[in-house]
C-alpha positions in Angstrom: 135.5 40.2 45.0 136.3 41.8 41.7 135.4 40.6 38.2 138.3 40.6 35.7 138.8 39.8 32.0 142.3 39.0 31.0 143.5 39.1 27.4 147.0 38.2 26.4 149.2 38.2 23.3 152.3 36.0 23.4 154.6 34.0 21.1 152.6 31.0 20.0 154.9 28.5 21.6 154.7 30.3 25.0 150.9 30.8 25.3 150.5 27.5 27.3 152.5 29.0 30.2 150.2 32.0 30.5 147.1 29.9 30.1 148.3 27.4 32.8 149.0 30.2 35.2 145.8 32.1 34.7 143.6 29.0 34.9 144.5 28.8 38.6 142.2 31.9 39.1 140.0 32.3 36.0 137.8 30.5 33.5 139.2 30.1 30.0 136.6 31.4 27.6 138.4 32.0 24.3 141.9 31.4 22.8 143.7 34.1 24.8 140.9 35.3 27.0 140.0 34.4 30.6 137.4 35.9 33.0 136.0 35.5 36.5 135.6 36.7 40.0 138.8 36.9 42.1 139.7 38.4 45.4 141.9 41.5 45.6 144.7 39.3 46.8 144.4 36.9 43.9 144.3 39.9 41.5 147.7 41.0 42.9 149.0 37.5 42.4 147.7 37.6 38.8 149.3 40.9 38.1 152.7 39.8 39.5 152.6 36.4 37.7 151.7 38.0 34.4 154.5 40.5 34.7 157.0 37.7 35.5 155.9 35.6 32.4 156.0 38.3 29.8 158.9 38.8 27.4 159.6 42.0 25.4 157.0 42.3 22.6 154.3 40.4 24.5 151.4 42.0 26.3 148.5 41.3 28.6 145.5 43.5 29.4 143.5 43.1 32.6 140.1 44.7 32.6 138.8 45.1 36.1 135.1 45.6 36.7 133.7 46.2 40.2 130.9 43.6 39.6 130.0 41.0 37.1 126.5 42.4 37.2 127.8 45.6 35.5 128.9 43.5 32.4 126.5 43.1 29.5 127.9 39.8 28.3 126.4 38.4 25.1 127.6 34.9 23.9 126.8 33.6 20.5 127.3 29.8 20.1 128.5 27.6 23.0 129.5 29.5 26.1 132.7 28.1 27.5 132.0 29.7 30.9 129.0 27.5 31.2 131.2 24.5 31.7 132.0 25.7 35.2 128.5 24.8 36.3 129.3 21.1 35.9 132.5 20.9 37.9 
């Protein structure tokens, strides 16, 4: 497994397409930010899918971290990732 954080910047009327795609694999934590553990295979699917969805002028950044334990994650206010515990 690999821990990833994905940040995207798209035309406002197209963001729902990226969000819908990325939610298959990751947890939505902010407007254009998702994170979570994925397999190497799923990471390749994410990369391919993101590339297919982007138009000129849009961008996506995928931060890949070898383990969630290496991330010092501080949340102020309600943590959207905590919702996963109740599914």
